[in-house]
N, C-alpha and C positions, 0 to 999 in steps of 0.2 A: 594244628588239632590237638596235640598233645598236651599244648601250652593252655588250650581252652579247658580241657579235662582235669587239669591240675591246678586252675585258679578258683580259690575259694569265692570270689566276687562272682564269677559266672555261674558257681552252683548256687550261690543265695540269690541270684537274679532268676535263675531257672526253677527253683523252689517257690518262689514268690509270685512268679507269672503262670506256673501250673496252679497254684491255689487259685489266683485271680480269674484264669480261664475257667477252673470249675465253677466259680460262682458266678461268672458273667454265662456260663452254660446251663445253670439251673432254669432260666426261663424257657431255653431251646429246648431242654428236654420235657418239660412241662407241656410245651406247645406240642410236640411230636406226639407225646403220649395221649394227649386228648385226640389228636388228628387219627392216629392209628386205630383208636378205640372204636372208631365206626367201621372198620375193615372186619371181616370174618375172622375168627380166632387164628386160623391156620395162616394167615397172612400178616398178623400185626408185629410179630417178631422181625420178619424178613423187612417189611416197612422201616420200622423202628432203625433197624441196623443200616439200611440204605440211608436213611435221614441223618444219623451221626456220620458215616462215612462221607457222606457229601459235604456235611458242615467242616470235617477235618482239611478235606480235600480243597475246599473253596477258601479256607483260611490260609492253607500253605500257598495255594495260587495266588491270594491277595498280597502275601509277602513277597513274592517275585515282581510283583507289580506296584512297589512302594511309590515311585515315581508317579504313577498313575493315581494312586491314593492321596499323594499330597496334592497332585494337579486339582483334586475335587474340592480342595478347600478354596479354590478362586472362585469369587463370586461372579454368579450368571445373570442374575436379575435381582430385583427387589420387590418385596410385598409388605405393604403397610411401613416403609421405613426400613425394614430388616433385608439386608442383602443376603439371598440365598444362594448356596454354592451345590456342588453336585453332590457333596456329602449330606447337606441339610435336605435336599429332594429325596434322597434315598431315605434318610430317616423319617422324613415326614410321611411319606407313601407307605413306609414300613409300619408306621405308628398308626395310620389310618386302616391299614388292613388288620392291624391287630385288635383295633377298637372295633371295627367291623364283625371281625369274627368273633372275638369274645363276647360280643353282644348278642349275636345270632345263636351263639352256643348256650348262653344262659337263657336266652328266650326258649331253645329247644328243650333245655332241662326243665323249666318252669312249666310249659304247655303239658309236654309228655307226648307220647304217642296217642294219648287218647284225648288229647286236647282238641276242642273244636275248632281252634282257629290255626292249628299246627298240623302238619304234615310230614311223615316219616321221611329221614332225608338218607338216601343212600349213597355212598360214597366208593367211587371205583379207586383201583389201586393206583393208577396214573394221576387222579385227581388229586390224592393225597399225597403222592410224591411232589406233584406240582406245587402245592401249597407248601410243604417242606423247604423245597428249593427257593421259594420266594423269600420265606421268612429267613433262612438261614443265609441268604446275602445280607439281610438287615444285622442280624446278630453277629455274622462274621466280621463284617464292617467296624462295627462297634468294638468288638473284641480286638481287631488288630490296630486299630488305631490307639486303642488303650496299651497294646504291647509295644508299638512303635516308640510311644511316650515313656515307657519304662527301661526298655533294653534296647543297646544298639547293635547286638550281634545277631544276625538272621539265624544263625545255626541254634542259639539258644531258643529263639521265638519257636522255631520249627519242633524241637524236642520238646518244648512245653505243650505246644498245641497237640502233637501226637500222644503225648502221655496223658494230658487231661482229656482227650477223646476217649482214649483207652478206658479212663475211669468210668467216663460218662456210659461206655458200652457195658461196663460190668455192673452199675447200679440203675441203668434205665430200666431194665425190666422189672424190679423191684418197685421203683417209685412209680412205673406206669400200672402195676398191679393195684397198688394202694390207692392211686388216685381213681381209677377204675372201679374198685370194690366200694367206695365209699363215697357217696354223692356229695355230701358236704365238703369233703376235701377238694373234690371237683370243682365245686362252685368257689371255693376259695381259689383254686388255681386259675380259673376263669377271669375272677376279681381281679387278681394278681397281674394276669396278662393286659387285661384293660388297662389297669394302671401304668403298666409298662409302655403299653401304646402311647399313653397322654404323654408319659415323660418323654418318650421317643419324638412326638410332635413337639413339645415344648423345647427339646434340644436343637431340633432342626430350626427353630425361629430364635436360636441363642439365649433361650432362658433355661440354663443349667441347673437341674434338680439333682443332688447329690443321692445317687442310687442307694447308698447305704442305708438311708432313710426307708426306702422302699423295701430293702431286704430285710431289714430288722421289724418292720411293721408285719411282714409276710410271716417271718420265722416266730413272731410273737403269736400270731393268728392261729397258726399250725399247731404251735405247742397247746393253745388253749382248747383247740380242736381236738387234738388227741387225747387230752385229758376228759374232754365231753365223751369221746368214743368209748374210752376206757369205762368211763361211769355208767353210759347206757348199758354196755356189754356186761357189767357187774349187776345191775337191776335186773337184766333179762334173763340171768343165769338162775335155773331153776333151783329152789330152796330144798336143801336134801332134808327130808323129814325123819323123825326117828321110828325106828320099826316097832311096831306094837308087840308087846310083851308075851311071850310064849311059855308054855310051862315046862318046856324043855330047857329053858334058860336057867331053871334055878328060882332061888329066891327073887321076887320083884324088887325093883330099886325103891329105895326109900323116899316117900313122898313128903317127907319133912314133919315136924311136930304134929301131934296129933291133938 
C-alpha cells in the first residue's frame, strides 16, 4: 500500500480517472436533479443523497465483480446481424428508458399543468428512488468499463469513485437548484439526456459515438443559454430614474447651451 501511495503513476491514474468519473457523472447528476424535482421540497435533498450514494456503492460493487462484467461482453444473441451481449442489452434498455423518460418530461414541460392534454404527475419517494437505481446501473456499468480500460489497480479505481462521488455530493445541490430554477436549462438538460439515451442505444448496437462530441455540444449550448439568462435579467432590471430637482438641492444642474 505504501508503494502505491508513493508511486507517481498511480497518482496520475487516480487524478485522471477521478476527472473522468466526474465528467461521466454529469448526466447522472442531471437525471437525479430532474427526478427529485418532482418530490416535495423537504424530500429532495435526501433523495439526491441517496441516489448518489447508491451510485457510489453500485460502482464499487461492480469493481469487485469484474469477472462478471467481462463475461457480459460475450455474445448472447443477434439482432439484424449484430451480436448482442449482456452489456449491450443493459445499454440498450437503459438508453430506451432515458429516451422514454426524457421525452415524457419534455412533453410535461411543454403541456404544463394547465395543458388540456396533460395531467399533473405526482411522484412518490419510492418511485423516484427506483428510477434512480435503474439508471444508476446503466451509468455505473458504463463508468466502470471505462475505468477498467484505464487503470489496472482496483484500489485506485475505488479511491477515484469515492472522491468523484464526494465531489458530486458537494456540487449536486447547486446544479439541481440551477436546473430547477431555469426552465430553459431544464429543457436543455432533458435534451442532453435524450441524446445520451440515443448514444447508449447506438453503443449497444456497436455503433460507438465519441461522448466528447456530446459533452462539447452540451457545454456550448449551456454557455449560450447562460448568456441569454444574463441578458434577460439585465433587460428586466428596473431602470433607475433621476430624482426630480428640489429647491433644497441648491442650484439646478446645467441644461446645456441656451
